[in-house]
N, C-alpha and C positions, 0 to 999 in steps of 0.2 A: 757650267759649274763655276763656283767662285774661284777667283784667281789669287793664289798665295805667292807672295814674293818676299825673299829675304834681302834686305838692303844693309849697307854698312856706312857708318858715318863717325868720324873721329874715333876710330878704334872700337866702337860698339856696333852691335847688329840689332835690327828690329824687323818685325814682320808687317807687311802691308797687304791688306785684303781688298780686292776689287769685287764689288757686287753689282749684278745686273738683274734687278728684280729677284733677288735670292735671299737666303737666310743662312747665317752662321751662328755658332755658339762660341763664346769667349770666356776665359777664366775671369772670375769676379775681380775687379780692380786692375785688369791688364790694359784697359784702354788708355791711349795717349791722346789722340784726337781723331775726328772723322769729318768728312765733307760729303755733301750730297743729301739726297732724300732718304734718310735712314732712321728707322724707329727702333728704340731699345726697349725690350720688355724683360722684366725679372719678377718672379712671384713676390707678392708683398707679405702674405701670411703663410709661413711654412707649417707643415704638419708638426705635431708635438714630437713624433718620433724623429723626424729629420732635424728639428731644432736641438733636441737632446744629443743626438749623434754628432751634430756639428760642433756643439760646445765641448763634448768629451774628447773628440778627435782633433779639435783645433783646426778644422778644415771647413771651407765653404762648400755647402752641398748643393748650391744652385749655380748655374752658369747662364748669365744673361744671353738673350738672343738678339741679334742685330738683323733687321729685315729691310730691304729696299734696294736702292741703286746709289752707288757712291764708293768712296774709298775709306777704309778704316786703318788707322795706324796704331799699332800696339807699342807698349813700353819697350825701350831698348834694353839690351843685356850685354854683360861682359862675356857671357857664354855663347852658345849657339842654338840652332834650331834643326829639327829633323822632321821631315815629312813622312808620314805613315799612311799609305794608301790601302784602304780596306776593300776587300772583295768578298763579303759575306763572312768575314772572320770576326773573332772576339779577341781583344787584347786587354791586358791589365797593366795600367800605368802606375808607376810609383808616385807617391805624394809629391806635388809640385811639378810633375812632368807635363801635365796637360796644359795647353795654352789656348787652342782653338780647334774648331772642326766644322765641316760642312753640315748643313741642316739635315742631310740624309743619314748622318751618323747618329746612332742612339748612344747617348752619354748617361751613364749611371755610376753606381758604386758597388764595390764588393768588399765585404768585411771579413778579414782573416779571423780564425778562431782565437779566443781569448788567450789560450796558452801560447800561440805563436806571437801574438801581440806583445805579451809580457816579455818573452825571450828576446824580441827585437828591440825592446826598450821604448816602444811606442805607447805604453800605457795599456788600458783595458780595451780600447777601440783603435783598430788599425785599418784605415780605409785606403783602398786603391781605386782609382778611376777605371771604370769598365767602359770600353768603347766597342761597338759592334755594328755590323751592317755593311754599307758601301759608301765610300767617299773618303775625303782627305782629312787627316788629323795632324795638327802641328804640335810638336813636343819641344820643350826646352831641354837643353843638354849642357853639361859641364864641359864636354869635350867631344872629339870625333866619335861617331857611333860605329861599333862593330857588331855584326850580326852573327850569332851562334846558332847552328842547327842541332837540336837534340834528337838523337835516335832512340828507339825503344831500348830501355835498360841502361842508357847512358846517364851519368851523373855529372853535374857541373857545380863547382864550389866557388864562391866569390865573396868578397867583403860586402857589407850591407849597402854601401852607396854605389857600388859598381854597376849593378843591373838596374836599368831604368824602366824596362817594360818586358812583358812576356806574353805569349799567346795563352789562351784560356785553358789549354790542356796541360800546361806546365805548372807544377806546384813547387813549393819550397818548404824546407824545415831548417831549424837552426841547430848547429852542432858546434862543439869545440873543434878548433882547427887541428889539435893534436889528439892522438889516440889515448895517451896516458893522461891521467887527471891533472897532474901538476906540470905537464909539459909546456903550458902557456907561459910559465915563469921564465923559461929559458929560450923558447922559440920566438918570442916577440909577437906571436899571433894569438888572438883571443878567440872570438866566435865568428863563424862563417855561415852563409846561407847555402844550403845544398839544394840544387834544382833538379827535378826529375820529371819525366814525361816526354811525350812526342810533340815537338813544336819548335818555336823560335824564341830566342832571347836577344834583347838589345842591350849592349854593354857600353859603358863609358870607361875604357881602360886607362885613360889619362886625361887630365884637364887641359883646356887651352892655356897657353902661356900667360894670358892676362889674368886668369883666375889663379894660376899658381903664384904669380907675383903678389896678387891681392891677399892670398892666404898666407904667404910668407911674411907679410907685413903685420900679421897677427889678427886679421879680420876673418870673419866666418860668413861668407856669402851663402845664400840658400841655393837651391838647385837652379832657379832661374837667374840668380845673380843680377837682378835688374838694377839698372842705374840710368836715370833719365839723361839722354844726350843733351 
């Protein structure tokens, strides 16, 4: 299997992937450099449906494949990385969370209903990355990852940016945080996502201090918060 390592340099972290006649998929634009006998393949002509979906969702719908033997180094990040090892499971990853995966992992997309997309503020099309099968998936994170196990009948509410992934049997709806209509004016809380189902949730309860300092200075890093070292 491909070897995934997280390394740190000058306060940033990056992922290094070692291949031995193997294949991995990587998020479009995430490559920093590579060495060895490695071939990169990405579809040239997308289907009309995929092209329209990509434009409306502002999300790349193709992940290039890297095949061969050598070392791939991905862009560095002020955030962190989390390894998700699949064993016949299906996971749904929030936008920006997918970074790379082994070739044995099936990578696709799941589109939330239009009503849910509108309430989350993502426009008409809200795509999540769907990974399933067996193998390792690398995710980008804003902070340490906490796993929540949902039991039948249990509900879990969180702000929109807190949950970065969930198993396929867990769904969410968007609700006001308060039970009374105008309560958000005094509670300081607006809308939350309420998760239900039997499965697991990956949560970023707090950002790494580097991202907190970055945000406090008035900048808005994305989930990967990538910055070349």
